C-alpha distance (Angstrom), angle and dihedral (degrees) to the residues before:
residue distance angle dihedral
M1 . . .
T2 3.78 . .
L3 3.78 93.1 .
T4 3.78 92.0 48.1
R5 3.79 91.9 51.0
R6 3.78 90.2 47.1
E7 3.78 90.9 50.4
I8 3.79 90.9 55.2
L9 3.78 93.4 48.1
G10 3.78 91.0 41.2
G11 3.78 89.2 57.2
L12 3.79 89.3 54.3
A13 3.78 89.8 48.5
S14 3.78 92.6 51.6
L15 3.79 91.3 47.9
A16 3.78 89.8 51.3
V17 3.79 91.0 52.6
L18 3.79 92.7 47.7
N19 3.80 92.3 48.9
A20 3.77 90.5 48.0
A21 3.78 90.7 52.0
L22 3.78 92.3 49.9
D23 3.80 92.3 47.3
G24 3.77 94.5 46.7
A25 3.79 90.1 -116.6
K26 3.77 99.4 126.9
A27 3.78 124.5 106.1
E28 3.77 112.8 -39.5
E29 3.79 116.7 -92.6
G30 3.76 108.8 -96.1
A31 3.79 95.0 18.0
P32 3.81 111.9 144.8
A33 3.79 112.9 -92.3
L34 3.78 112.0 -135.7
R35 3.80 90.4 -136.1
R36 3.80 92.1 59.9
L37 3.79 93.1 46.2
G38 3.80 89.2 52.3
V39 3.79 93.4 49.3
E40 3.79 90.1 53.2
K41 3.80 89.6 58.9
G42 3.81 100.2 36.0
L43 3.81 93.0 -107.3
V44 3.81 124.6 132.4
I45 3.81 112.0 -132.8
G46 3.79 116.7 -154.4
S47 3.77 145.0 164.2
A48 3.75 141.4 -163.3
F49 3.81 112.4 -97.6
S50 3.78 134.1 -172.7
T51 3.77 138.9 -165.8
N52 3.81 87.6 -104.4
E53 3.81 87.2 71.9
L54 3.77 95.8 56.4
N55 3.79 97.1 114.6
P56 3.80 131.4 103.1
A57 3.81 96.3 -99.9
D58 3.80 95.9 49.8
E59 3.80 95.1 39.5
S60 3.79 92.7 53.6
F61 3.79 91.0 47.1
F62 3.80 95.2 51.2
R63 3.81 92.4 45.9
R64 3.78 88.6 55.5
E65 3.78 98.3 45.7
V66 3.81 106.9 36.5
A67 3.78 141.5 34.9
R68 3.80 95.9 -154.8
I69 3.79 136.5 38.3
T70 3.79 127.8 -159.3
P71 3.82 118.6 -156.1
E72 3.78 103.9 -120.0
N73 3.80 97.2 -148.3
E74 3.78 108.3 -18.2
L75 3.82 97.7 93.1
K76 3.79 96.2 45.3
M77 3.78 118.8 108.9
T78 3.80 90.6 -115.0
A79 3.80 89.0 63.0
I80 3.79 99.1 38.6
R81 3.80 99.0 39.8
P82 3.80 112.3 24.8
V83 3.80 85.4 151.6
R84 3.78 124.9 35.9
E85 3.80 97.5 -123.4
T86 3.81 98.6 53.2
F87 3.81 138.4 65.1
D88 3.81 113.1 -160.7
F89 3.81 114.6 -173.2
A90 3.80 96.8 161.6
R91 3.81 97.2 111.0
A92 3.80 94.0 42.2
D93 3.80 90.4 47.8
V94 3.79 94.0 58.0
I95 3.80 90.2 52.3
A96 3.79 90.4 48.5
D97 3.80 89.4 50.6
F98 3.80 91.4 51.0
A99 3.79 91.0 49.4
A100 3.79 90.7 51.3
R101 3.79 96.1 49.1
G102 3.80 91.9 41.5
G103 3.80 94.9 51.6
L104 3.80 92.5 -117.4
E105 3.77 132.3 138.2
M106 3.79 116.4 -120.7
R107 3.79 120.3 -143.2
G108 3.80 121.3 -149.3
H109 3.81 112.0 -122.6
T110 2.97 114.0 -161.5
L111 3.80 140.0 -14.0
I112 3.81 101.1 171.7
W113 3.80 126.9 15.6
N114 3.78 113.7 176.1
N115 3.79 100.4 -153.9
E116 3.77 141.8 110.9
K117 3.82 93.6 -94.4
Q118 3.78 94.2 71.9
P119 3.82 121.7 113.2
G120 3.78 111.0 -69.1
W121 3.78 93.4 -127.1
L122 3.82 90.4 70.2
A123 3.80 89.3 71.8
T124 3.81 90.3 62.0
L125 3.82 95.6 58.6
S126 3.78 129.0 102.2
A127 3.80 121.4 -129.7
A128 3.80 91.5 -96.8
E129 3.79 91.8 48.0
T130 3.80 90.8 48.4
R131 3.78 91.4 53.0
A132 3.80 91.5 48.4
T133 3.80 90.5 48.1
I134 3.80 92.1 52.6
E135 3.79 92.0 49.7
E136 3.80 94.7 46.1
H137 3.79 93.8 45.2
I138 3.80 94.1 50.2
E139 3.78 95.2 43.0
R140 3.79 94.4 49.7
T141 3.81 96.3 41.1
M142 3.80 97.5 45.4
G143 3.76 91.3 39.8
R144 3.78 92.0 55.0
Y145 3.81 92.5 54.5
E146 3.79 99.0 36.6
G147 3.78 108.2 143.9
R148 3.80 91.9 15.0
I149 3.81 100.9 68.3
E150 3.80 118.4 47.9
V151 3.82 100.4 173.7
W152 3.82 125.9 44.5
D153 3.77 132.9 -171.6
V154 3.78 90.3 -137.7
I155 3.81 93.0 -177.9
N156 3.78 125.6 17.0
E157 3.80 122.1 -151.6
P158 3.83 102.2 -18.9
I159 3.81 94.1 161.6
G160 3.80 119.7 92.1
G161 3.76 146.5 130.4
V162 3.81 103.1 -80.3
A163 3.80 119.4 100.5
F164 3.80 116.7 -127.1
G165 3.78 103.0 173.0
P166 3.82 107.0 -58.4
Y167 3.80 91.9 -18.4
M168 3.80 127.8 92.6
L169 3.80 105.6 -150.0
R170 3.77 142.9 162.3
D171 3.77 111.9 -94.1
G172 3.78 119.6 -119.6
P173 3.80 145.4 118.8
F174 3.80 98.6 -66.6
V175 3.79 98.3 50.7
Q176 3.80 90.6 40.7
R177 3.81 91.3 58.1
L178 3.80 101.9 33.6
G179 3.80 106.4 20.0
P180 3.82 122.0 -139.3
D181 3.81 90.3 -35.8
Y182 3.80 88.8 79.0
I183 3.82 88.0 80.9
A184 3.80 94.5 59.1
L185 3.81 90.6 42.2
V186 3.79 91.4 55.0
F187 3.80 94.8 49.5
R188 3.79 94.3 45.2
T189 3.79 91.3 48.6
A190 3.81 90.0 49.5
R191 3.79 92.7 51.1
A192 3.79 91.4 50.6
A193 3.81 91.4 48.0
A194 3.81 95.8 47.8
P195 3.81 112.6 15.6
R196 3.81 94.6 -179.1
A197 3.80 98.1 46.2
K198 3.80 122.5 105.6
L199 3.81 110.0 -118.6
V200 3.80 119.1 -146.5
L201 3.79 136.1 -174.1
N202 3.82 107.1 -147.0
E203 3.81 119.1 -153.8
T204 3.80 141.2 171.1
H205 3.84 140.8 -148.6
T206 3.81 95.9 36.6
E207 3.82 95.0 119.5
R208 3.80 91.1 64.6
D209 3.80 114.5 102.6
D210 3.78 97.4 -157.9
R211 3.79 125.0 97.5
F212 3.80 91.0 -88.6
G213 3.80 93.6 54.5
R214 3.79 95.2 41.6
D215 3.81 89.7 51.4
Y216 3.80 89.3 52.4
R217 3.79 90.3 53.5
K218 3.82 92.4 50.5
R219 3.80 92.7 46.8
L220 3.79 92.1 48.3
L221 3.80 93.2 48.9
Y222 3.82 89.2 48.8
V223 3.81 90.9 54.4
I224 3.80 91.2 46.5
D225 3.80 91.6 51.7
R226 3.79 93.4 48.8
L227 3.81 91.4 48.7
Q228 3.79 92.5 49.0
D229 3.81 92.4 45.1
A230 3.81 88.3 54.6
G231 3.81 93.5 47.8
V232 3.79 93.5 -114.2
P233 3.83 111.7 163.9
L234 3.81 109.2 -108.6
D235 3.80 121.8 155.2
G236 3.78 106.0 172.8
I237 3.78 149.6 -0.4
G238 3.78 124.2 -124.6
L239 3.80 116.5 -150.9
Q240 3.77 110.1 -164.2
G241 3.79 102.0 -154.0
H242 3.80 102.4 -155.0
L243 3.78 88.2 166.9
Q244 3.81 119.0 -144.6
P245 3.81 108.5 -166.3
D246 3.79 92.4 -168.5
K247 3.81 87.5 66.6
P248 3.83 121.0 73.4
F249 3.78 120.5 -97.3
D250 3.79 121.7 -165.2
P251 3.82 114.6 -169.1
D252 3.79 93.0 -158.4
G253 3.79 93.8 48.8
F254 3.79 94.1 46.4
G255 3.79 91.6 43.6
A256 3.80 90.2 53.2
F257 3.80 89.5 50.7
L258 3.82 90.4 53.2
D259 3.80 88.4 49.9
E260 3.81 89.7 53.8
I261 3.80 91.0 55.0
A262 3.80 92.3 46.2
R263 3.81 90.3 48.9
R264 3.79 87.1 61.2
K265 3.84 88.7 60.1
L266 3.80 94.2 -110.8
F267 3.78 126.4 134.1
I268 3.80 118.7 -128.5
E269 3.79 129.1 -137.3
I270 3.80 126.5 -170.3
T271 3.77 97.3 -141.9
E272 3.82 114.6 174.0
L273 3.79 108.5 22.0
D274 3.80 120.5 176.6
V275 3.82 138.1 124.5
N276 3.78 128.0 -114.8
D277 3.81 102.2 -139.9
A278 3.83 97.0 -176.2
S279 3.82 92.7 112.9
F280 3.83 94.0 51.4
P281 3.82 128.1 91.8
D282 3.79 121.6 -80.1
D283 3.80 90.6 -123.3
I284 3.80 104.7 102.7
A285 3.79 97.5 -144.0
Q286 3.80 92.5 49.8
R287 3.78 92.0 44.1
D288 3.80 93.1 49.8
Q289 3.79 90.4 51.2
A290 3.81 90.8 51.1
V291 3.81 92.2 48.4
A292 3.81 90.4 49.8
A293 3.81 91.2 50.2
T294 3.81 89.7 51.4
Y295 3.80 91.8 53.3
R296 3.78 91.1 46.4
R297 3.80 94.9 50.4
F298 3.80 93.6 48.8
L299 3.80 96.5 43.4
R300 3.78 94.4 47.3
T301 3.80 87.6 64.2
A302 3.81 99.5 34.8
L303 3.80 97.5 47.2
A304 3.79 92.9 47.5
N305 3.81 89.8 71.0
P306 3.83 111.7 83.5
A307 3.82 90.8 -150.0
V308 3.82 88.3 70.5
R309 3.77 102.0 92.3
S310 3.80 103.7 166.4
L311 3.78 140.0 32.0
G312 3.79 117.8 -154.5
F313 3.81 126.9 -177.5
W314 3.79 123.2 -153.1
Q315 3.79 91.6 -120.8
L316 3.80 125.2 -34.0
G317 3.81 104.0 -124.1
D318 3.79 128.1 55.5
A319 3.81 96.0 -126.6
A320 3.81 91.0 65.9
S321 3.81 96.4 45.5
W322 3.79 120.8 120.4
Y323 3.80 87.5 -135.7
V324 3.80 89.1 62.2
A325 3.80 90.5 46.7
E326 3.78 90.9 54.2
S327 3.81 91.3 45.1
V328 3.79 93.1 53.2
E329 3.79 91.6 46.9
A330 3.81 91.9 49.6
D331 3.82 96.5 45.7
P332 3.82 118.2 3.2
S333 3.81 91.9 -174.5
S334 3.80 98.6 50.5
R335 3.80 116.4 124.0
R336 3.81 92.5 -156.3
R337 3.76 111.1 80.3
P338 3.80 124.4 175.2
R339 3.81 118.4 -96.7
P340 3.83 100.0 -163.8
L341 3.80 102.9 144.4
L342 3.80 143.9 63.0
Y343 3.80 97.5 -97.1
D344 3.79 130.2 44.5
V345 3.82 125.6 -126.0
D346 3.82 90.1 -78.5
M347 3.81 90.6 49.5
R348 3.79 93.8 -110.1
P349 3.83 113.1 148.5
K350 3.79 114.6 -106.1
T351 3.78 133.4 -159.0
A352 3.80 87.4 -84.7
F353 3.80 89.8 63.9
D354 3.79 90.7 55.1
A355 3.80 91.3 48.7
V356 3.81 92.5 51.3
A357 3.80 92.2 45.5
D358 3.80 90.3 51.1
E359 3.80 92.1 50.8
L360 3.80 91.2 49.1
R361 3.79 89.9 52.9
R362 3.81 93.6 49.8
M363 3.79 98.6 42.6
P364 3.82 117.8 104.2
A365 3.78 114.5 -100.0
R366 3.78 119.6 -114.3
P367 3.80 132.4 -161.6
L368 3.77 115.2 -83.2
R369 3.77 110.9 -107.0
Protein backbone atom coordinates (compact mmCIF):
# COMPACT_ATOMS: atom_id res chain seq x y z
CA MET A 1 0.00 0.00 0.00
CA THR A 2 2.85 2.38 0.72
CA LEU A 3 4.31 2.00 -2.74
CA THR A 4 0.95 2.54 -4.37
CA ARG A 5 0.35 5.71 -2.38
CA ARG A 6 3.83 6.91 -3.22
CA GLU A 7 3.24 6.23 -6.89
CA ILE A 8 0.14 8.40 -6.87
CA LEU A 9 1.89 11.25 -5.09
CA GLY A 10 4.98 10.76 -7.19
CA GLY A 11 2.89 11.26 -10.30
CA LEU A 12 1.68 14.56 -8.89
CA ALA A 13 5.25 15.52 -8.10
CA SER A 14 6.41 14.75 -11.61
CA LEU A 15 3.53 16.72 -13.09
CA ALA A 16 4.42 19.66 -10.89
CA VAL A 17 8.01 19.56 -12.11
CA LEU A 18 6.96 19.33 -15.75
CA ASN A 19 4.53 22.23 -15.40
CA ALA A 20 7.19 24.28 -13.67
CA ALA A 21 9.61 23.61 -16.49
CA LEU A 22 7.08 24.62 -19.11
CA ASP A 23 6.16 27.79 -17.21
CA GLY A 24 9.74 28.80 -16.57
CA ALA A 25 9.19 28.43 -12.84
CA LYS A 26 12.05 26.12 -12.01
CA ALA A 27 15.20 27.17 -10.22
CA GLU A 28 16.43 30.56 -11.30
CA GLU A 29 18.97 30.64 -14.12
CA GLY A 30 22.42 30.84 -12.63
CA ALA A 31 21.37 29.68 -9.18
CA PRO A 32 24.05 27.54 -7.51
CA ALA A 33 23.58 23.83 -8.15
CA LEU A 34 24.07 21.79 -5.01
CA ARG A 35 26.13 19.26 -6.95
CA ARG A 36 28.70 21.89 -7.92
CA LEU A 37 28.91 23.28 -4.40
CA GLY A 38 29.56 19.77 -3.12
CA VAL A 39 32.27 19.09 -5.67
CA GLU A 40 34.07 22.26 -4.62
CA LYS A 41 34.32 20.91 -1.07
CA GLY A 42 34.87 17.21 -1.80
CA LEU A 43 31.35 16.27 -0.67
CA VAL A 44 28.98 14.01 -2.63
CA ILE A 45 25.47 15.49 -2.88
CA GLY A 46 22.62 13.05 -3.36
CA SER A 47 18.88 12.59 -3.18
CA ALA A 48 16.26 9.92 -3.05
CA PHE A 49 14.75 9.19 -6.47
CA SER A 50 11.87 7.07 -7.68
CA THR A 51 10.53 5.67 -10.91
CA ASN A 52 7.83 8.36 -10.77
CA GLU A 53 10.56 10.87 -11.62
CA LEU A 54 11.66 9.17 -14.81
CA ASN A 55 10.61 11.93 -17.20
CA PRO A 56 12.64 14.57 -19.04
CA ALA A 57 11.89 17.42 -16.63
CA ASP A 58 12.78 15.51 -13.47
CA GLU A 59 15.79 13.74 -14.98
CA SER A 60 17.35 17.01 -16.12
CA PHE A 61 16.72 18.57 -12.73
CA PHE A 62 18.32 15.75 -10.75
CA ARG A 63 21.35 15.63 -13.06
CA ARG A 64 21.90 19.30 -12.38
CA GLU A 65 21.46 19.23 -8.63
CA VAL A 66 22.97 15.96 -7.39
CA ALA A 67 25.81 13.56 -8.10
CA ARG A 68 24.11 10.50 -6.61
CA ILE A 69 20.59 9.09 -6.50
CA THR A 70 19.17 6.59 -4.03
CA PRO A 71 16.16 4.49 -5.08
CA GLU A 72 13.49 5.40 -2.56
CA ASN A 73 11.73 2.04 -2.51
CA GLU A 74 12.73 0.11 -5.61
CA LEU A 75 15.67 -1.81 -4.09
CA LYS A 76 13.90 -2.82 -0.90
CA MET A 77 12.93 -6.44 -0.42
CA THR A 78 9.25 -5.50 -0.48
CA ALA A 79 9.68 -4.29 -4.05
CA ILE A 80 12.05 -6.97 -5.31
CA ARG A 81 10.50 -9.98 -3.60
CA PRO A 82 6.82 -9.47 -2.82
CA VAL A 83 6.54 -13.25 -3.15
CA ARG A 84 9.18 -15.72 -2.06
CA GLU A 85 9.65 -17.46 -5.40
CA THR A 86 10.31 -14.38 -7.56
CA PHE A 87 12.95 -11.66 -7.90
CA ASP A 88 11.69 -8.59 -9.76
CA PHE A 89 14.37 -5.98 -10.51
CA ALA A 90 12.45 -4.15 -13.24
CA ARG A 91 11.85 -0.92 -11.31
CA ALA A 92 15.36 -0.82 -9.87
CA ASP A 93 16.83 -1.49 -13.31
CA VAL A 94 15.21 1.56 -14.88
CA ILE A 95 16.65 3.76 -12.14
CA ALA A 96 20.07 2.19 -12.64
CA ASP A 97 19.79 2.86 -16.37
CA PHE A 98 18.90 6.50 -15.74
CA ALA A 99 21.84 6.88 -13.39
CA ALA A 100 24.18 5.43 -15.99
CA ARG A 101 23.01 7.62 -18.85
CA GLY A 102 22.85 10.69 -16.60
CA GLY A 103 26.38 10.28 -15.25
CA LEU A 104 25.14 9.78 -11.69
CA GLU A 105 26.17 7.41 -8.95
CA MET A 106 23.49 5.08 -7.64
CA ARG A 107 23.37 4.20 -3.95
CA GLY A 108 22.06 0.83 -2.77
CA HIS A 109 19.14 1.21 -0.35
CA THR A 110 18.61 -1.22 1.28
CA LEU A 111 19.51 -4.91 1.39
CA ILE A 112 18.04 -5.93 4.76
CA TRP A 113 15.52 -3.99 6.83
CA ASN A 114 14.39 -5.81 9.95
CA ASN A 115 10.97 -4.24 10.45
CA GLU A 116 7.29 -5.05 10.29
CA LYS A 117 6.93 -3.80 6.70
CA GLN A 118 8.82 -6.71 5.19
CA PRO A 119 7.09 -9.28 2.95
CA GLY A 120 4.67 -11.40 4.93
CA TRP A 121 6.18 -14.65 3.73
CA LEU A 122 9.32 -13.99 5.80
CA ALA A 123 7.33 -14.70 8.96
CA THR A 124 6.69 -18.27 7.77
CA LEU A 125 10.37 -19.24 7.50
CA SER A 126 12.47 -21.30 9.86
CA ALA A 127 15.84 -20.08 11.10
CA ALA A 128 17.67 -22.07 8.42
CA GLU A 129 15.35 -20.79 5.71
CA THR A 130 15.80 -17.22 6.94
CA ARG A 131 19.56 -17.53 6.74
CA ALA A 132 19.35 -18.99 3.24
CA THR A 133 16.98 -16.22 2.19
CA ILE A 134 19.36 -13.52 3.44
CA GLU A 135 22.28 -15.06 1.59
CA GLU A 136 20.37 -15.56 -1.66
CA HIS A 137 18.83 -12.09 -1.58
CA ILE A 138 22.15 -10.33 -0.99
CA GLU A 139 24.08 -12.39 -3.51
CA ARG A 140 21.55 -11.91 -6.29
CA THR A 141 20.88 -8.22 -5.60
CA MET A 142 24.49 -7.12 -5.18
CA GLY A 143 25.58 -9.35 -8.02
CA ARG A 144 23.10 -7.76 -10.39
CA TYR A 145 24.42 -4.26 -9.70
CA GLU A 146 28.11 -5.07 -9.36
CA GLY A 147 30.09 -2.21 -10.84
CA ARG A 148 27.06 0.07 -10.83
CA ILE A 149 26.55 0.56 -7.09
CA GLU A 150 29.56 1.47 -4.96
CA VAL A 151 27.87 2.10 -1.60
CA TRP A 152 25.18 -0.08 0.00
CA ASP A 153 22.98 0.36 3.02
CA VAL A 154 23.55 -3.24 3.99
CA ILE A 155 21.25 -3.00 7.01
CA ASN A 156 18.68 -0.29 7.62
CA GLU A 157 17.64 0.75 11.12
CA PRO A 158 18.76 -2.24 13.23
CA ILE A 159 18.66 -0.31 16.51
CA GLY A 160 15.50 -0.34 18.62
CA GLY A 161 14.01 -0.85 22.04
CA VAL A 162 13.79 -4.65 22.32
CA ALA A 163 16.43 -6.53 24.29
CA PHE A 164 18.17 -9.40 22.51
CA GLY A 165 20.88 -10.41 24.95
CA PRO A 166 23.05 -7.32 25.54
CA TYR A 167 21.75 -5.65 22.38
CA MET A 168 18.82 -3.26 22.04
CA LEU A 169 17.44 -3.82 18.54
CA ARG A 170 14.41 -3.25 16.38
CA ASP A 171 12.09 -6.23 16.38
CA GLY A 172 11.33 -8.02 13.14
CA PRO A 173 11.56 -11.30 11.25
CA PHE A 174 15.34 -11.51 10.92
CA VAL A 175 16.24 -10.91 14.55
CA GLN A 176 13.36 -13.12 15.68
CA ARG A 177 14.75 -16.08 13.72
CA LEU A 178 18.50 -15.52 14.02
CA GLY A 179 19.00 -13.22 16.99
CA PRO A 180 21.55 -10.37 16.94
CA ASP A 181 23.92 -12.50 14.86
CA TYR A 182 21.84 -11.67 11.79
CA ILE A 183 23.70 -8.34 11.59
CA ALA A 184 27.13 -9.93 11.25
CA LEU A 185 25.73 -12.52 8.83
CA VAL A 186 24.37 -9.80 6.57
CA PHE A 187 27.62 -7.83 6.45
CA ARG A 188 29.78 -10.88 5.87
CA THR A 189 27.50 -12.09 3.10
CA ALA A 190 27.61 -8.63 1.50
CA ARG A 191 31.40 -8.53 1.58
CA ALA A 192 31.62 -11.94 -0.06
CA ALA A 193 29.10 -10.93 -2.73
CA ALA A 194 30.76 -7.60 -3.57
CA PRO A 195 34.32 -7.36 -2.24
CA ARG A 196 34.90 -3.82 -3.54
CA ALA A 197 31.64 -2.29 -2.37
CA LYS A 198 31.44 0.07 0.60
CA LEU A 199 29.20 -1.42 3.30
CA VAL A 200 27.10 0.89 5.46
CA LEU A 201 24.85 0.51 8.48
CA ASN A 202 22.07 3.11 8.15
CA GLU A 203 20.35 4.41 11.28
CA THR A 204 17.89 7.08 12.43
CA HIS A 205 17.10 9.29 15.47
CA THR A 206 20.72 9.89 16.48
CA GLU A 207 20.56 13.68 16.08
CA ARG A 208 18.03 13.94 18.91
CA ASP A 209 19.48 15.14 22.21
CA ASP A 210 16.79 13.72 24.46
CA ARG A 211 17.04 10.43 26.33
CA PHE A 212 15.59 8.56 23.36
CA GLY A 213 18.18 9.91 20.93
CA ARG A 214 21.10 9.53 23.31
CA ASP A 215 20.10 5.91 23.94
CA TYR A 216 20.08 5.32 20.19
CA ARG A 217 23.60 6.67 19.93
CA LYS A 218 24.85 4.40 22.74
CA ARG A 219 23.13 1.35 21.27
CA LEU A 220 24.52 2.06 17.82
CA LEU A 221 28.06 2.53 19.10
CA TYR A 222 27.73 -0.73 21.06
CA VAL A 223 26.75 -2.60 17.89
CA ILE A 224 29.60 -0.99 15.97
CA ASP A 225 32.12 -2.01 18.62
CA ARG A 226 30.90 -5.60 18.72
CA LEU A 227 31.03 -5.85 14.92
CA GLN A 228 34.54 -4.43 14.79
CA ASP A 229 35.72 -6.64 17.66
CA ALA A 230 34.49 -9.66 15.69
CA GLY A 231 36.17 -8.53 12.46
CA VAL A 232 32.88 -7.98 10.66
CA PRO A 233 33.33 -5.86 7.51
CA LEU A 234 31.83 -2.41 8.09
CA ASP A 235 33.00 0.64 6.16
CA GLY A 236 30.64 3.44 7.10
CA ILE A 237 27.64 4.66 9.05
CA GLY A 238 24.63 6.33 7.50
CA LEU A 239 22.76 8.82 9.68
CA GLN A 240 19.36 9.53 8.21
CA GLY A 241 18.64 13.00 9.55
CA HIS A 242 14.84 13.11 9.52
CA LEU A 243 15.03 16.23 11.66
CA GLN A 244 12.37 16.81 14.31
CA PRO A 245 12.61 20.42 15.50
CA ASP A 246 10.29 19.78 18.43
CA LYS A 247 13.00 17.52 19.87
CA PRO A 248 16.18 19.00 21.39
CA PHE A 249 19.35 19.24 19.35
CA ASP A 250 22.72 19.90 20.97
CA PRO A 251 25.53 20.71 18.51
CA ASP A 252 28.24 19.73 20.97
CA GLY A 253 26.59 16.42 21.85
CA PHE A 254 25.93 15.49 18.24
CA GLY A 255 29.39 16.62 17.20
CA ALA A 256 30.94 14.41 19.87
CA PHE A 257 28.88 11.48 18.60
CA LEU A 258 30.20 12.05 15.07
CA ASP A 259 33.71 12.13 16.50
CA GLU A 260 33.09 8.75 18.16
CA ILE A 261 32.14 7.22 14.82
CA ALA A 262 35.14 8.78 13.07
CA ARG A 263 37.43 7.52 15.84
CA ARG A 264 36.37 4.01 14.86
CA LYS A 265 37.80 4.66 11.36
CA LEU A 266 34.39 4.71 9.67
CA PHE A 267 33.16 7.24 7.15
CA ILE A 268 29.82 8.95 7.76
CA GLU A 269 27.04 9.70 5.29
CA ILE A 270 23.98 11.86 5.93
CA THR A 271 21.50 9.76 4.00
CA GLU A 272 17.87 10.91 4.29
CA LEU A 273 17.85 14.56 5.30
CA ASP A 274 14.56 16.45 5.59
CA VAL A 275 12.69 18.51 8.22
CA ASN A 276 9.40 17.70 9.90
CA ASP A 277 7.70 21.10 10.00
CA ALA A 278 4.58 20.00 11.95
CA SER A 279 5.55 22.06 15.01
CA PHE A 280 6.07 25.28 13.01
CA PRO A 281 3.53 28.04 12.27
CA ASP A 282 0.95 27.68 9.52
CA ASP A 283 2.20 30.88 7.89
CA ILE A 284 4.30 29.70 4.95
CA ALA A 285 6.95 32.41 5.13
CA GLN A 286 7.50 31.87 8.85
CA ARG A 287 7.49 28.11 8.43
CA ASP A 288 10.01 28.21 5.58
CA GLN A 289 12.32 30.36 7.68
CA ALA A 290 12.08 27.90 10.57
CA VAL A 291 12.77 24.93 8.29
CA ALA A 292 15.80 26.72 6.83
CA ALA A 293 17.13 27.47 10.32
CA THR A 294 16.76 23.79 11.23
CA TYR A 295 18.79 22.71 8.21
CA ARG A 296 21.43 25.32 8.95
CA ARG A 297 21.84 24.34 12.60
CA PHE A 298 22.18 20.63 11.81
CA LEU A 299 24.51 21.04 8.84
CA ARG A 300 26.82 23.45 10.61
CA THR A 301 27.67 20.63 13.01
CA ALA A 302 27.51 17.69 10.60
CA LEU A 303 29.57 19.22 7.80
CA ALA A 304 32.29 20.37 10.17
CA ASN A 305 33.37 16.75 10.67
CA PRO A 306 35.73 15.58 7.88
CA ALA A 307 34.46 12.00 8.24
CA VAL A 308 31.15 13.14 6.71
CA ARG A 309 31.70 12.44 3.04
CA SER A 310 28.22 12.72 1.53
CA LEU A 311 24.98 14.61 2.04
CA GLY A 312 21.78 12.98 0.82
CA PHE A 313 18.27 14.47 0.95
CA TRP A 314 15.13 12.36 1.10
CA GLN A 315 13.83 13.87 -2.13
CA LEU A 316 14.40 17.46 -3.25
CA GLY A 317 10.88 18.81 -3.82
CA ASP A 318 7.99 18.89 -1.37
CA ALA A 319 5.49 17.14 -3.64
CA ALA A 320 7.52 13.92 -3.51
CA SER A 321 8.10 13.94 0.25
CA TRP A 322 6.90 11.07 2.41
CA TYR A 323 5.63 13.68 4.87
CA VAL A 324 3.28 14.98 2.19
CA ALA A 325 2.20 11.42 1.37
CA GLU A 326 1.30 10.80 4.99
CA SER A 327 -0.48 14.17 5.22
CA VAL A 328 -2.65 13.45 2.19
CA GLU A 329 -3.50 9.99 3.48
CA ALA A 330 -4.44 11.37 6.91
CA ASP A 331 -6.53 14.30 5.65
CA PRO A 332 -7.05 14.65 1.88
CA SER A 333 -8.85 17.98 2.31
CA SER A 334 -6.30 19.72 4.52
CA ARG A 335 -4.96 23.05 3.27
CA ARG A 336 -1.77 22.73 5.32
CA ARG A 337 0.72 20.48 3.62
CA PRO A 338 4.25 19.84 4.87
CA ARG A 339 7.10 21.87 3.37
CA PRO A 340 10.09 19.75 4.49
CA LEU A 341 12.49 20.06 1.57
CA LEU A 342 14.59 22.50 -0.44
CA TYR A 343 12.13 23.05 -3.28
CA ASP A 344 8.39 23.66 -3.19
CA VAL A 345 5.77 21.63 -5.10
CA ASP A 346 6.62 23.54 -8.30
CA MET A 347 10.34 22.88 -7.76
CA ARG A 348 11.11 26.50 -6.95
CA PRO A 349 13.99 26.90 -4.46
CA LYS A 350 12.93 27.92 -0.98
CA THR A 351 14.74 29.55 1.92
CA ALA A 352 15.94 26.08 2.89
CA PHE A 353 17.88 25.85 -0.36
CA ASP A 354 19.69 29.08 0.43
CA ALA A 355 20.52 27.85 3.93
CA VAL A 356 21.96 24.57 2.63
CA ALA A 357 23.93 26.36 -0.09
CA ASP A 358 25.38 28.74 2.49
CA GLU A 359 26.45 25.86 4.74
CA LEU A 360 28.09 24.08 1.81
CA ARG A 361 30.06 27.21 1.01
CA ARG A 362 31.27 27.66 4.59
CA MET A 363 32.11 24.04 5.36
CA PRO A 364 35.79 23.03 5.39
CA ALA A 365 36.98 21.32 2.24
CA ARG A 366 38.06 17.70 2.39
CA PRO A 367 40.15 15.56 0.05
CA LEU A 368 38.29 14.07 -2.87
CA ARG A 369 37.77 10.36 -2.39
